[in-house]
All heavy atoms as a GROMACS GRO file, in nm:
protein
  588
    1MET      N    1  -1.086  -0.331   1.272
    1MET     CA    2  -1.092  -0.459   1.209
    1MET      C    3  -0.967  -0.477   1.121
    1MET      O    4  -0.951  -0.408   1.020
    1MET     CB    5  -1.218  -0.472   1.132
    1MET     CG    6  -1.231  -0.581   1.039
    1MET     SD    7  -1.398  -0.590   0.977
    1MET     CE    8  -1.367  -0.627   0.806
    2ALA      N    9  -0.881  -0.566   1.158
    2ALA     CA   10  -0.761  -0.592   1.080
    2ALA      C   11  -0.795  -0.666   0.952
    2ALA      O   12  -0.876  -0.762   0.955
    2ALA     CB   13  -0.661  -0.663   1.158
    3GLY      N   14  -0.743  -0.629   0.842
    3GLY     CA   15  -0.766  -0.704   0.715
    3GLY      C   16  -0.644  -0.745   0.654
    3GLY      O   17  -0.535  -0.685   0.674
    4LYS      N   18  -0.657  -0.848   0.571
    4LYS     CA   19  -0.537  -0.904   0.500
    4LYS      C   20  -0.481  -0.800   0.400
    4LYS      O   21  -0.361  -0.801   0.375
    4LYS     CB   22  -0.589  -1.032   0.430
    4LYS     CG   23  -0.475  -1.098   0.355
    4LYS     CD   24  -0.530  -1.218   0.290
    4LYS     CE   25  -0.416  -1.289   0.208
    4LYS     NZ   26  -0.468  -1.396   0.131
    5SER      N   27  -0.568  -0.707   0.353
    5SER     CA   28  -0.520  -0.611   0.253
    5SER      C   29  -0.456  -0.486   0.314
    5SER      O   30  -0.406  -0.404   0.245
    5SER     CB   31  -0.631  -0.574   0.164
    5SER     OG   32  -0.735  -0.512   0.239
    6ASP      N   33  -0.464  -0.473   0.448
    6ASP     CA   34  -0.405  -0.354   0.512
    6ASP      C   35  -0.258  -0.373   0.530
    6ASP      O   36  -0.206  -0.485   0.522
    6ASP     CB   37  -0.474  -0.330   0.651
    6ASP     CG   38  -0.619  -0.294   0.630
    6ASP    OD1   39  -0.660  -0.244   0.526
    6ASP    OD2   40  -0.697  -0.314   0.732
    7TYR      N   41  -0.186  -0.260   0.559
    7TYR     CA   42  -0.042  -0.275   0.580
    7TYR      C   43  -0.015  -0.366   0.694
    7TYR      O   44  -0.054  -0.337   0.808
    7TYR     CB   45   0.017  -0.139   0.606
    7TYR     CG   46   0.025  -0.046   0.488
    7TYR    CD1   47  -0.016   0.088   0.505
    7TYR    CD2   48   0.067  -0.085   0.366
    7TYR    CE1   49  -0.013   0.176   0.393
    7TYR    CE2   50   0.073   0.002   0.258
    7TYR     CZ   51   0.033   0.127   0.271
    7TYR     OH   52   0.035   0.214   0.163
    8PHE      N   53   0.058  -0.468   0.675
    8PHE     CA   54   0.106  -0.565   0.778
    8PHE      C   55  -0.008  -0.628   0.862
    8PHE      O   56   0.018  -0.659   0.981
    8PHE     CB   57   0.214  -0.502   0.862
    8PHE     CG   58   0.319  -0.421   0.787
    8PHE    CD1   59   0.323  -0.285   0.793
    8PHE    CD2   60   0.406  -0.489   0.705
    8PHE    CE1   61   0.421  -0.223   0.727
    8PHE    CE2   62   0.501  -0.425   0.633
    8PHE     CZ   63   0.509  -0.287   0.640
    9GLY      N   64  -0.129  -0.621   0.814
    9GLY     CA   65  -0.241  -0.673   0.897
    9GLY      C   66  -0.286  -0.582   1.009
    9GLY      O   67  -0.357  -0.623   1.097
   10LEU      N   68  -0.246  -0.453   0.997
   10LEU     CA   69  -0.279  -0.361   1.104
   10LEU      C   70  -0.423  -0.312   1.085
   10LEU      O   71  -0.478  -0.331   0.977
   10LEU     CB   72  -0.192  -0.233   1.099
   10LEU     CG   73  -0.042  -0.267   1.126
   10LEU    CD1   74   0.039  -0.138   1.094
   10LEU    CD2   75  -0.018  -0.304   1.272
   11ASP      N   76  -0.480  -0.243   1.188
   11ASP     CA   77  -0.616  -0.190   1.174
   11ASP      C   78  -0.621  -0.091   1.058
   11ASP      O   79  -0.518  -0.028   1.020
   11ASP     CB   80  -0.662  -0.120   1.306
   11ASP     CG   81  -0.685  -0.224   1.419
   11ASP    OD1   82  -0.715  -0.338   1.386
   11ASP    OD2   83  -0.671  -0.180   1.536
   12TRP      N   84  -0.741  -0.063   1.010
   12TRP     CA   85  -0.766   0.025   0.895
   12TRP      C   86  -0.718   0.167   0.933
   12TRP      O   87  -0.649   0.233   0.853
   12TRP     CB   88  -0.907   0.027   0.858
   12TRP     CG   89  -0.935   0.130   0.756
   12TRP    CD1   90  -0.908   0.116   0.621
   12TRP    CD2   91  -0.994   0.259   0.779
   12TRP    NE1   92  -0.951   0.236   0.556
   12TRP    CE2   93  -1.000   0.319   0.649
   12TRP    CE3   94  -1.044   0.327   0.887
   12TRP    CZ2   95  -1.054   0.451   0.633
   12TRP    CZ3   96  -1.093   0.450   0.870
   12TRP    CH2   97  -1.104   0.514   0.742
   13ILE      N   98  -0.746   0.215   1.054
   13ILE     CA   99  -0.706   0.351   1.086
   13ILE      C  100  -0.555   0.367   1.092
   13ILE      O  101  -0.504   0.467   1.048
   13ILE     CB  102  -0.782   0.402   1.219
   13ILE    CG1  103  -0.764   0.550   1.228
   13ILE    CG2  104  -0.725   0.327   1.338
   13ILE    CD1  105  -0.842   0.629   1.140
   14VAL      N  106  -0.489   0.266   1.141
   14VAL     CA  107  -0.340   0.270   1.147
   14VAL      C  108  -0.280   0.267   1.004
   14VAL      O  109  -0.191   0.344   0.980
   14VAL     CB  110  -0.282   0.157   1.236
   14VAL    CG1  111  -0.133   0.158   1.237
   14VAL    CG2  112  -0.337   0.168   1.375
   15SER      N  113  -0.339   0.181   0.924
   15SER     CA  114  -0.293   0.170   0.787
   15SER      C  115  -0.322   0.309   0.710
   15SER      O  116  -0.245   0.352   0.626
   15SER     CB  117  -0.365   0.061   0.712
   15SER     OG  118  -0.324  -0.062   0.769
   16LEU      N  119  -0.437   0.369   0.743
   16LEU     CA  120  -0.469   0.495   0.680
   16LEU      C  121  -0.370   0.605   0.722
   16LEU      O  122  -0.319   0.675   0.635
   16LEU     CB  123  -0.615   0.540   0.721
   16LEU     CG  124  -0.655   0.676   0.662
   16LEU    CD1  125  -0.656   0.672   0.510
   16LEU    CD2  126  -0.786   0.719   0.718
   17ILE      N  127  -0.330   0.607   0.847
   17ILE     CA  128  -0.227   0.705   0.899
   17ILE      C  129  -0.097   0.684   0.826
   17ILE      O  130  -0.031   0.774   0.778
   17ILE     CB  131  -0.215   0.692   1.053
   17ILE    CG1  132  -0.343   0.750   1.113
   17ILE    CG2  133  -0.088   0.777   1.094
   17ILE    CD1  134  -0.350   0.726   1.262
   18LEU      N  135  -0.056   0.553   0.812
   18LEU     CA  136   0.066   0.522   0.734
   18LEU      C  137   0.058   0.558   0.586
   18LEU      O  138   0.154   0.604   0.528
   18LEU     CB  139   0.094   0.375   0.753
   18LEU     CG  140   0.142   0.327   0.889
   18LEU    CD1  141   0.152   0.175   0.895
   18LEU    CD2  142   0.271   0.391   0.930
   19ALA      N  143  -0.068   0.546   0.532
   19ALA     CA  144  -0.083   0.582   0.391
   19ALA      C  145  -0.076   0.727   0.361
   19ALA      O  146  -0.049   0.771   0.257
   19ALA     CB  147  -0.214   0.520   0.338
   20ILE      N  148  -0.123   0.807   0.464
   20ILE     CA  149  -0.120   0.953   0.448
   20ILE      C  150   0.020   1.011   0.437
   20ILE      O  151   0.045   1.103   0.357
   20ILE     CB  152  -0.198   1.020   0.564
   20ILE    CG1  153  -0.346   0.988   0.541
   20ILE    CG2  154  -0.178   1.170   0.568
   20ILE    CD1  155  -0.430   1.035   0.661
   21ILE      N  156   0.114   0.953   0.503
   21ILE     CA  157   0.252   1.004   0.497
   21ILE      C  158   0.320   0.944   0.375
   21ILE      O  159   0.338   0.820   0.368
   21ILE     CB  160   0.327   0.961   0.630
   21ILE    CG1  161   0.254   1.008   0.754
   21ILE    CG2  162   0.469   1.013   0.630
   21ILE    CD1  163   0.299   0.946   0.884
   22PRO      N  164   0.357   1.023   0.278
   22PRO     CA  165   0.403   0.974   0.150
   22PRO      C  166   0.523   0.878   0.162
   22PRO      O  167   0.521   0.770   0.100
   22PRO     CB  168   0.446   1.096   0.073
   22PRO     CG  169   0.368   1.211   0.133
   22PRO     CD  170   0.351   1.169   0.282
   23PHE      N  171   0.629   0.913   0.234
   23PHE     CA  172   0.748   0.830   0.236
   23PHE      C  173   0.710   0.692   0.315
   23PHE      O  174   0.756   0.588   0.270
   23PHE     CB  175   0.863   0.894   0.307
   23PHE     CG  176   0.985   0.819   0.313
   23PHE    CD1  177   1.062   0.803   0.196
   23PHE    CD2  178   1.030   0.759   0.426
   23PHE    CE1  179   1.178   0.733   0.199
   23PHE    CE2  180   1.149   0.681   0.427
   23PHE     CZ  181   1.223   0.668   0.307
   24THR      N  182   0.638   0.702   0.420
   24THR     CA  183   0.600   0.580   0.493
   24THR      C  184   0.511   0.493   0.404
   24THR      O  185   0.530   0.372   0.407
   24THR     CB  186   0.520   0.620   0.621
   24THR    OG1  187   0.601   0.709   0.696
   24THR    CG2  188   0.489   0.498   0.701
   25SER      N  189   0.422   0.554   0.330
   25SER     CA  190   0.334   0.474   0.239
   25SER      C  191   0.417   0.402   0.130
   25SER      O  192   0.390   0.288   0.104
   25SER     CB  193   0.233   0.567   0.177
   25SER     OG  194   0.157   0.497   0.077
   26TRP      N  195   0.517   0.471   0.087
   26TRP     CA  196   0.602   0.419  -0.019
   26TRP      C  197   0.681   0.291   0.033
   26TRP      O  198   0.679   0.186  -0.029
   26TRP     CB  199   0.694   0.525  -0.066
   26TRP     CG  200   0.795   0.484  -0.171
   26TRP    CD1  201   0.770   0.434  -0.295
   26TRP    CD2  202   0.940   0.492  -0.161
   26TRP    NE1  203   0.885   0.416  -0.364
   26TRP    CE2  204   0.987   0.449  -0.281
   26TRP    CE3  205   1.020   0.543  -0.062
   26TRP    CZ2  206   1.126   0.450  -0.305
   26TRP    CZ3  207   1.160   0.539  -0.086
   26TRP    CH2  208   1.209   0.491  -0.206
   27ILE      N  209   0.736   0.308   0.151
   27ILE     CA  210   0.809   0.198   0.214
   27ILE      C  211   0.718   0.081   0.250
   27ILE      O  212   0.754  -0.032   0.216
   27ILE     CB  213   0.886   0.245   0.338
   27ILE    CG1  214   0.998   0.348   0.298
   27ILE    CG2  215   0.948   0.129   0.415
   27ILE    CD1  216   1.097   0.295   0.207
   28CYS      N  217   0.608   0.111   0.309
   28CYS     CA  218   0.512   0.004   0.350
   28CYS      C  219   0.463  -0.068   0.229
   28CYS      O  220   0.446  -0.189   0.227
   28CYS     CB  221   0.399   0.065   0.428
   28CYS     SG  222   0.438   0.121   0.592
   29GLY      N  223   0.434   0.005   0.119
   29GLY     CA  224   0.391  -0.053  -0.002
   29GLY      C  225   0.491  -0.156  -0.059
   29GLY      O  226   0.459  -0.261  -0.105
   30VAL      N  227   0.617  -0.113  -0.067
   30VAL     CA  228   0.723  -0.202  -0.116
   30VAL      C  229   0.741  -0.324  -0.028
   30VAL      O  230   0.741  -0.438  -0.076
   30VAL     CB  231   0.857  -0.126  -0.129
   30VAL    CG1  232   0.971  -0.216  -0.156
   30VAL    CG2  233   0.850  -0.013  -0.231
   31VAL      N  234   0.739  -0.305   0.103
   31VAL     CA  235   0.753  -0.416   0.195
   31VAL      C  236   0.641  -0.515   0.192
   31VAL      O  237   0.658  -0.633   0.185
   31VAL     CB  238   0.774  -0.367   0.340
   31VAL    CG1  239   0.779  -0.479   0.436
   31VAL    CG2  240   0.912  -0.286   0.348
   32THR      N  241   0.518  -0.459   0.182
   32THR     CA  242   0.405  -0.555   0.174
   32THR      C  243   0.396  -0.628   0.043
   32THR      O  244   0.362  -0.746   0.045
   32THR     CB  245   0.269  -0.476   0.196
   32THR    OG1  246   0.258  -0.367   0.106
   32THR    CG2  247   0.258  -0.425   0.336
   33ARG      N  248   0.443  -0.568  -0.063
   33ARG     CA  249   0.448  -0.640  -0.187
   33ARG      C  250   0.550  -0.745  -0.186
   33ARG      O  251   0.528  -0.857  -0.235
   33ARG     CB  252   0.473  -0.543  -0.309
   33ARG     CG  253   0.367  -0.455  -0.364
   33ARG     CD  254   0.234  -0.459  -0.302
   33ARG     NE  255   0.146  -0.362  -0.356
   33ARG     CZ  256   0.105  -0.256  -0.288
   33ARG    NH1  257   0.150  -0.229  -0.166
   33ARG    NH2  258   0.017  -0.174  -0.336
   34LEU      N  259   0.667  -0.718  -0.120
   34LEU     CA  260   0.765  -0.829  -0.111
   34LEU      C  261   0.714  -0.936  -0.016
   34LEU      O  262   0.748  -1.055  -0.042
   34LEU     CB  263   0.898  -0.764  -0.047
   34LEU     CG  264   0.971  -0.676  -0.147
   34LEU    CD1  265   1.091  -0.603  -0.072
   34LEU    CD2  266   1.024  -0.756  -0.268
   35GLN      N  267   0.648  -0.905   0.086
   35GLN     CA  268   0.595  -1.010   0.181
   35GLN      C  269   0.489  -1.101   0.105
   35GLN      O  270   0.481  -1.219   0.135
   35GLN     CB  271   0.523  -0.943   0.300
   35GLN     CG  272   0.617  -0.892   0.400
   35GLN     CD  273   0.547  -0.830   0.523
   35GLN    OE1  274   0.428  -0.789   0.516
   35GLN    NE2  275   0.619  -0.821   0.632
   36GLU      N  276   0.422  -1.038   0.009
   36GLU     CA  277   0.322  -1.118  -0.064
   36GLU      C  278   0.388  -1.200  -0.173
   36GLU      O  279   0.322  -1.281  -0.241
   36GLU     CB  280   0.219  -1.026  -0.128
   36GLU     CG  281   0.134  -0.955  -0.025
   36GLU     CD  282   0.049  -0.840  -0.087
   36GLU    OE1  283   0.065  -0.812  -0.210
   36GLU    OE2  284  -0.033  -0.790  -0.020
   37GLY      N  285   0.522  -1.176  -0.199
   37GLY     CA  286   0.597  -1.247  -0.298
   37GLY      C  287   0.577  -1.191  -0.435
   37GLY      O  288   0.605  -1.254  -0.532
   38LYS      N  289   0.525  -1.068  -0.446
   38LYS     CA  290   0.507  -0.998  -0.570
   38LYS      C  291   0.626  -0.910  -0.602
   38LYS      O  292   0.623  -0.784  -0.580
   38LYS     CB  293   0.376  -0.921  -0.566
   38LYS     CG  294   0.257  -1.010  -0.538
   38LYS     CD  295   0.129  -0.933  -0.524
   38LYS     CE  296   0.017  -1.034  -0.502
   38LYS     NZ  297  -0.111  -0.964  -0.478
   39ILE      N  298   0.730  -0.970  -0.651
   39ILE     CA  299   0.855  -0.903  -0.674
   39ILE      C  300   0.843  -0.793  -0.781
   39ILE      O  301   0.897  -0.681  -0.765
   39ILE     CB  302   0.966  -1.006  -0.712
   39ILE    CG1  303   0.976  -1.117  -0.614
   39ILE    CG2  304   1.099  -0.932  -0.737
   39ILE    CD1  305   1.010  -1.074  -0.476
   40VAL      N  306   0.776  -0.824  -0.887
   40VAL     CA  307   0.761  -0.723  -0.999
   40VAL      C  308   0.684  -0.598  -0.948
   40VAL      O  309   0.723  -0.484  -0.972
   40VAL     CB  310   0.696  -0.784  -1.121
   40VAL    CG1  311   0.665  -0.678  -1.228
   40VAL    CG2  312   0.782  -0.894  -1.179
   41ALA      N  313   0.580  -0.626  -0.875
   41ALA     CA  314   0.497  -0.514  -0.819
   41ALA      C  315   0.581  -0.430  -0.716
   41ALA      O  316   0.568  -0.310  -0.716
   41ALA     CB  317   0.373  -0.562  -0.753
   42ALA      N  318   0.664  -0.501  -0.639
   42ALA     CA  319   0.752  -0.428  -0.548
   42ALA      C  320   0.855  -0.340  -0.620
   42ALA      O  321   0.879  -0.228  -0.577
   42ALA     CB  322   0.818  -0.526  -0.455
   43ILE      N  323   0.910  -0.392  -0.727
   43ILE     CA  324   1.002  -0.314  -0.804
   43ILE      C  325   0.939  -0.194  -0.867
   43ILE      O  326   0.995  -0.082  -0.867
   43ILE     CB  327   1.076  -0.404  -0.910
   43ILE    CG1  328   1.162  -0.510  -0.836
   43ILE    CG2  329   1.160  -0.318  -1.008
   43ILE    CD1  330   1.223  -0.613  -0.927
   44ILE      N  331   0.818  -0.221  -0.926
   44ILE     CA  332   0.749  -0.105  -0.990
   44ILE      C  333   0.716  -0.001  -0.883
   44ILE      O  334   0.728   0.121  -0.898
   44ILE     CB  335   0.624  -0.147  -1.062
   44ILE    CG1  336   0.670  -0.233  -1.179
   44ILE    CG2  337   0.531  -0.036  -1.096
   44ILE    CD1  338   0.556  -0.304  -1.251
   45ARG      N  339   0.673  -0.044  -0.765
   45ARG     CA  340   0.637   0.044  -0.658
   45ARG      C  341   0.760   0.119  -0.605
   45ARG      O  342   0.755   0.239  -0.570
   45ARG     CB  343   0.572  -0.037  -0.541
   45ARG     CG  344   0.538   0.043  -0.421
   45ARG     CD  345   0.418   0.132  -0.447
   45ARG     NE  346   0.394   0.211  -0.335
   45ARG     CZ  347   0.275   0.221  -0.276
   45ARG    NH1  348   0.174   0.148  -0.322
   45ARG    NH2  349   0.258   0.300  -0.170
   46LEU      N  350   0.873   0.053  -0.605
   46LEU     CA  351   1.001   0.114  -0.554
   46LEU      C  352   1.048   0.227  -0.645
   46LEU      O  353   1.078   0.333  -0.598
   46LEU     CB  354   1.108   0.011  -0.545
   46LEU     CG  355   1.242   0.047  -0.494
   46LEU    CD1  356   1.230   0.094  -0.347
   46LEU    CD2  357   1.342  -0.060  -0.504
   47PHE      N  358   1.034   0.203  -0.774
   47PHE     CA  359   1.087   0.309  -0.868
   47PHE      C  360   0.988   0.399  -0.924
   47PHE      O  361   1.019   0.510  -0.967
   47PHE     CB  362   1.162   0.237  -0.983
   47PHE     CG  363   1.286   0.165  -0.936
   47PHE    CD1  364   1.291   0.028  -0.938
   47PHE    CD2  365   1.393   0.239  -0.890
   47PHE    CE1  366   1.404  -0.038  -0.893
   47PHE    CE2  367   1.507   0.171  -0.848
   47PHE     CZ  368   1.510   0.033  -0.847
   48GLY      N  369   0.860   0.361  -0.926
   48GLY     CA  370   0.757   0.450  -0.982
   48GLY      C  371   0.638   0.476  -0.902
   48GLY      O  372   0.542   0.544  -0.945
   49GLY      N  373   0.637   0.423  -0.780
   49GLY     CA  374   0.516   0.430  -0.707
   49GLY      C  375   0.499   0.539  -0.605
   49GLY      O  376   0.402   0.546  -0.531
   50PHE      N  377   0.594   0.634  -0.609
   50PHE     CA  378   0.590   0.736  -0.508
   50PHE      C  379   0.479   0.834  -0.532
   50PHE      O  380   0.424   0.893  -0.438
   50PHE     CB  381   0.720   0.802  -0.500
   50PHE     CG  382   0.736   0.897  -0.379
   50PHE    CD1  383   0.738   0.847  -0.253
   50PHE    CD2  384   0.738   1.028  -0.393
   50PHE    CE1  385   0.750   0.923  -0.138
   50PHE    CE2  386   0.748   1.112  -0.282
   50PHE     CZ  387   0.754   1.064  -0.154
   51ASN      N  388   0.444   0.864  -0.657
   51ASN     CA  389   0.348   0.971  -0.681
   51ASN      C  390   0.209   0.914  -0.713
   51ASN      O  391   0.122   0.937  -0.633
   51ASN     CB  392   0.389   1.057  -0.805
   51ASN     CG  393   0.520   1.127  -0.770
   51ASN    OD1  394   0.551   1.162  -0.658
   51ASN    ND2  395   0.602   1.153  -0.877
   52ILE      N  396   0.189   0.856  -0.825
   52ILE     CA  397   0.058   0.818  -0.867
   52ILE      C  398  -0.002   0.703  -0.787
   52ILE      O  399  -0.112   0.709  -0.742
   52ILE     CB  400   0.057   0.777  -1.015
   52ILE    CG1  401   0.089   0.906  -1.100
   52ILE    CG2  402  -0.070   0.716  -1.058
   52ILE    CD1  403   0.116   0.880  -1.247
   53ILE      N  404   0.078   0.600  -0.762
   53ILE     CA  405   0.033   0.487  -0.682
   53ILE      C  406  -0.001   0.529  -0.541
   53ILE      O  407  -0.095   0.482  -0.479
   53ILE     CB  408   0.134   0.375  -0.689
   53ILE    CG1  409   0.143   0.324  -0.832
   53ILE    CG2  410   0.082   0.259  -0.603
   53ILE    CD1  411   0.243   0.220  -0.857
   54TRP      N  412   0.075   0.623  -0.483
   54TRP     CA  413   0.052   0.676  -0.352
   54TRP      C  414  -0.090   0.741  -0.346
   54TRP      O  415  -0.165   0.718  -0.254
   54TRP     CB  416   0.157   0.778  -0.307
   54TRP     CG  417   0.122   0.851  -0.183
   54TRP    CD1  418   0.114   0.797  -0.062
   54TRP    CD2  419   0.093   0.991  -0.166
   54TRP    NE1  420   0.082   0.893   0.029
   54TRP    CE2  421   0.068   1.013  -0.031
   54TRP    CE3  422   0.085   1.096  -0.257
   54TRP    CZ2  423   0.031   1.138   0.016
   54TRP    CZ3  424   0.047   1.217  -0.209
   54TRP    CH2  425   0.024   1.238  -0.073
   55ILE      N  426  -0.121   0.824  -0.444
   55ILE     CA  427  -0.256   0.888  -0.451
   55ILE      C  428  -0.366   0.778  -0.460
   55ILE      O  429  -0.473   0.785  -0.397
   55ILE     CB  430  -0.259   0.991  -0.564
   55ILE    CG1  431  -0.165   1.104  -0.529
   55ILE    CG2  432  -0.401   1.043  -0.584
   55ILE    CD1  433  -0.142   1.198  -0.643
   56ILE      N  434  -0.343   0.684  -0.549
   56ILE     CA  435  -0.443   0.575  -0.565
   56ILE      C  436  -0.462   0.499  -0.438
   56ILE      O  437  -0.572   0.474  -0.390
   56ILE     CB  438  -0.401   0.485  -0.685
   56ILE    CG1  439  -0.409   0.558  -0.812
   56ILE    CG2  440  -0.492   0.355  -0.686
   56ILE    CD1  441  -0.346   0.481  -0.931
   57ASP      N  442  -0.354   0.461  -0.369
   57ASP     CA  443  -0.354   0.396  -0.242
   57ASP      C  444  -0.438   0.472  -0.142
   57ASP      O  445  -0.520   0.425  -0.069
   57ASP     CB  446  -0.219   0.365  -0.181
   57ASP     CG  447  -0.160   0.237  -0.234
   57ASP    OD1  448  -0.226   0.162  -0.298
   57ASP    OD2  449  -0.044   0.215  -0.207
   58LEU      N  450  -0.413   0.603  -0.141
   58LEU     CA  451  -0.479   0.692  -0.041
   58LEU      C  452  -0.622   0.705  -0.064
   58LEU      O  453  -0.708   0.689   0.023
   58LEU     CB  454  -0.411   0.831  -0.042
   58LEU     CG  455  -0.450   0.929   0.065
   58LEU    CD1  456  -0.420   0.866   0.206
   58LEU    CD2  457  -0.376   1.057   0.052
   59VAL      N  458  -0.660   0.716  -0.190
   59VAL     CA  459  -0.806   0.723  -0.224
   59VAL      C  460  -0.875   0.595  -0.191
   59VAL      O  461  -0.984   0.599  -0.133
   59VAL     CB  462  -0.823   0.758  -0.375
   59VAL    CG1  463  -0.967   0.738  -0.426
   59VAL    CG2  464  -0.777   0.901  -0.401
   60PHE      N  465  -0.810   0.483  -0.221
   60PHE     CA  466  -0.877   0.352  -0.188
   60PHE      C  467  -0.881   0.328  -0.044
   60PHE      O  468  -0.977   0.263   0.011
   60PHE     CB  469  -0.804   0.238  -0.264
   60PHE     CG  470  -0.868   0.205  -0.389
   60PHE    CD1  471  -0.832   0.281  -0.503
   60PHE    CD2  472  -0.951   0.102  -0.413
   60PHE    CE1  473  -0.883   0.256  -0.630
   60PHE    CE2  474  -1.008   0.076  -0.532
   60PHE     CZ  475  -0.976   0.156  -0.647
   61MET      N  476  -0.783   0.371   0.038
   61MET     CA  477  -0.786   0.354   0.176
   61MET      C  478  -0.902   0.432   0.242
   61MET      O  479  -0.965   0.388   0.337
   61MET     CB  480  -0.657   0.397   0.238
   61MET     CG  481  -0.538   0.305   0.226
   61MET     SD  482  -0.558   0.153   0.311
   61MET     CE  483  -0.554   0.212   0.482
   62ILE      N  484  -0.930   0.551   0.190
   62ILE     CA  485  -1.037   0.632   0.245
   62ILE      C  486  -1.175   0.584   0.195
   62ILE      O  487  -1.268   0.567   0.277
   62ILE     CB  488  -1.019   0.779   0.200
   62ILE    CG1  489  -0.895   0.833   0.274
   62ILE    CG2  490  -1.135   0.868   0.239
   62ILE    CD1  491  -0.840   0.966   0.219
   63THR      N  492  -1.187   0.549   0.065
   63THR     CA  493  -1.321   0.515   0.012
   63THR      C  494  -1.352   0.364   0.029
   63THR      O  495  -1.468   0.334   0.055
   63THR     CB  496  -1.330   0.552  -0.138
   63THR    OG1  497  -1.232   0.482  -0.213
   63THR    CG2  498  -1.317   0.698  -0.151
   64GLN      N  499  -1.261   0.277   0.008
   64GLN     CA  500  -1.286   0.135   0.008
   64GLN      C  501  -1.241   0.064   0.135
   64GLN      O  502  -1.268  -0.055   0.155
   64GLN     CB  503  -1.224   0.066  -0.115
   64GLN     CG  504  -1.262   0.128  -0.245
   64GLN     CD  505  -1.412   0.105  -0.274
   64GLN    OE1  506  -1.464  -0.008  -0.246
   64GLN    NE2  507  -1.479   0.198  -0.331
   65LYS      N  508  -1.164   0.134   0.217
   65LYS     CA  509  -1.112   0.079   0.341
   65LYS      C  510  -1.019  -0.041   0.320
   65LYS      O  511  -1.013  -0.132   0.400
   65LYS     CB  512  -1.219   0.051   0.441
   65LYS     CG  513  -1.295   0.173   0.485
   65LYS     CD  514  -1.377   0.147   0.607
   65LYS     CE  515  -1.444   0.278   0.648
   65LYS     NZ  516  -1.512   0.264   0.768
   66HIS      N  517  -0.946  -0.036   0.206
   66HIS     CA  518  -0.835  -0.132   0.187
   66HIS      C  519  -0.742  -0.076   0.085
   66HIS      O  520  -0.772   0.020   0.014
   66HIS     CB  521  -0.891  -0.271   0.140
   66HIS     CG  522  -0.957  -0.269   0.006
   66HIS    ND1  523  -0.886  -0.276  -0.113
   66HIS    CD2  524  -1.090  -0.256  -0.034
   66HIS    CE1  525  -0.970  -0.273  -0.219
   66HIS    NE2  526  -1.093  -0.259  -0.168
   67ILE      N  527  -0.624  -0.132   0.078
   67ILE     CA  528  -0.516  -0.091  -0.011
   67ILE      C  529  -0.545  -0.140  -0.151
   67ILE      O  530  -0.583  -0.259  -0.167
   67ILE     CB  531  -0.381  -0.135   0.038
   67ILE    CG1  532  -0.350  -0.083   0.181
   67ILE    CG2  533  -0.274  -0.094  -0.057
   67ILE    CD1  534  -0.229  -0.138   0.241
   68PHE      N  535  -0.535  -0.056  -0.246
   68PHE     CA  536  -0.556  -0.088  -0.383
   68PHE      C  537  -0.441  -0.173  -0.439
   68PHE      O  538  -0.328  -0.132  -0.417
   68PHE     CB  539  -0.575   0.039  -0.469
   68PHE     CG  540  -0.593   0.009  -0.614
   68PHE    CD1  541  -0.708  -0.052  -0.659
   68PHE    CD2  542  -0.497   0.047  -0.701
   68PHE    CE1  543  -0.721  -0.074  -0.797
   68PHE    CE2  544  -0.514   0.023  -0.842
   68PHE     CZ  545  -0.632  -0.035  -0.889
   69ARG      N  546  -0.469  -0.279  -0.498
   69ARG     CA  547  -0.361  -0.362  -0.565
   69ARG      C  548  -0.360  -0.335  -0.710
   69ARG      O  549  -0.432  -0.392  -0.791
   69ARG     CB  550  -0.385  -0.515  -0.538
   69ARG     CG  551  -0.388  -0.550  -0.396
   69ARG     CD  552  -0.248  -0.530  -0.333
   69ARG     NE  553  -0.249  -0.584  -0.199
   69ARG     CZ  554  -0.194  -0.523  -0.091
   69ARG    NH1  555  -0.147  -0.402  -0.107
   69ARG    NH2  556  -0.194  -0.575   0.024
   70LEU      N  557  -0.275  -0.239  -0.754
   70LEU     CA  558  -0.274  -0.200  -0.893
   70LEU      C  559  -0.223  -0.313  -0.981
   70LEU      O  560  -0.282  -0.340  -1.085
   70LEU     CB  561  -0.173  -0.074  -0.909
   70LEU     CG  562  -0.166  -0.020  -1.051
   70LEU    CD1  563  -0.303   0.028  -1.094
   70LEU    CD2  564  -0.064   0.090  -1.054
   71LEU      N  565  -0.115  -0.378  -0.943
   71LEU     CA  566  -0.065  -0.491  -1.013
   71LEU      C  567  -0.080  -0.615  -0.932
   71LEU      O  568  -0.020  -0.630  -0.821
   71LEU     CB  569   0.083  -0.468  -1.049
   71LEU     CG  570   0.112  -0.348  -1.132
   71LEU    CD1  571   0.259  -0.321  -1.141
   71LEU    CD2  572   0.055  -0.371  -1.271
   72ASN      N  573  -0.152  -0.703  -0.980
   72ASN     CA  574  -0.168  -0.834  -0.905
   72ASN      C  575  -0.077  -0.937  -0.962
   72ASN      O  576  -0.112  -1.049  -1.001
   72ASN     CB  577  -0.318  -0.881  -0.917
   72ASN     CG  578  -0.358  -0.953  -0.798
   72ASN    OD1  579  -0.290  -0.962  -0.700
   72ASN    ND2  580  -0.480  -1.010  -0.804
   73ILE      N  581   0.047  -0.896  -0.973
   73ILE     CA  582   0.158  -0.986  -1.028
   73ILE      C  583   0.218  -1.065  -0.921
   73ILE      O  584   0.255  -1.020  -0.817
   73ILE     CB  585   0.264  -0.890  -1.100
   73ILE    CG1  586   0.197  -0.814  -1.208
   73ILE    CG2  587   0.377  -0.973  -1.156
   73ILE    CD1  588   0.280  -0.706  -1.270
   0.00000   0.00000   0.00000
């Protein structure tokens, strides 16, 4: 089931696989924030999102089946 909150509208399982790989998750996170027009969130994700936000995204992908939006800017 593709969701608006998954990476690029992909299925949950594909988004989960992308989220597990740290570098891929980081790039996908930045790109999806830019696509949503959330420039500040993309910049924060670009410079500080590789560690903590990656873990939060991964936990939410597994437990809630969607990507966590830390900053709704």
